[in-house]
N, C-alpha and C positions, 0 to 999 in steps of 0.2 A: 596490498603493500606498494601496489601499484601506485595507487592512486594520492596516497601519503611522497612517494617521488616527484611523484608529476607538482604537486600539493608544494612543494619544496623547493625545485628548481622553478616552475612563477615566479612564489617570493622572490627568490635573488636576481630573476631576471627585474622584476619592477625596483626591486632591492638598490640594484647595477644601475638603475637609470637613472631615481630618482637622485643619488650619490652623484653620477657626472653632471644630471642639472645639476646641482649644490655646486656642483667643484665650478663648475663655469659661474656661475650668477660671486660664487667668490671673488675667482677670477678678474671677473667683471669690475665688483667690487674697486678691490684695487690698483686694480688699473686705473681708474676714478682721482686727475687733480683732486689733490687738500683730497684726499677721503679720510677721512678717523680711524675706518682699519686698516687705510694700510700707519696712519703712525702707529697703532694699536702691535699692531702685528710686526714693527718696526721695535720698536722698545722687546719688544716680547722678544725680539732671539740677541737684542741687545744684550740683555741678563742673564739668560740660557746658555744665548756665549759662553758669556765669557764664564759660566757658573762649572757648564762642563768640560772647559778647555782647562781648565785649575782642576778642576778631576782629574779629568784624564792627566795632567802632567804630574799633580802629585799618586794617582794612581805608577804610574807605566816606570820602568826600570831605567824606564834610561832622560837625565838628569843632565842639569849645565855645571849640577857638581854631585856626583857618584854617592849612593848611599850609606855608603861600606868608609865614607870618611864619619870617622866621630858625631863631630859638631854642624862643622857646617853640609852635609851633605843632609839632616835635617831642620835645618833651617831654610834654604834653599826654596824650600818644597814649603814651609812653614810662613815665609814671605810670598808665595804665589799664592798659597789659600789668601794672605793678608791680599793683597791686592786686589784679592778676586770680592772680598768683600768690604775692602770699599769701595770699588767700582758699583756696587750691587746697591749698596747705599747713598754714595754719591744720583745713581738715575734715582731713586724712590724720590730726593730733597728734589732733586733737578724733575721730577712730575709733577709733585707738590705745587711747586712753586708753581709750576703753567697754570695748574688746575684754580690756583686762587687769584692769578691772575691773568 
């Protein structure tokens, strides 16, 4: 039993060292000017940031127009989701244009 625990701890040490080295390499690659990795990360953060913000707004009980108002309460939630979808697909079109030309 003692050997199993020591084996697990030694594996965790190696995993922590490898994870730290990978994290440092990732940060260095992000810091390089003109890095494709940085451009990719920015695009991913834009897409998922907008989607996450829209999802939180849709689920949240705090709205611009409260949901207990019969039609307008639901329309502002749908408008935010529609804007997020429009933003998402606009980014896809811009990304496709950038890859083509």
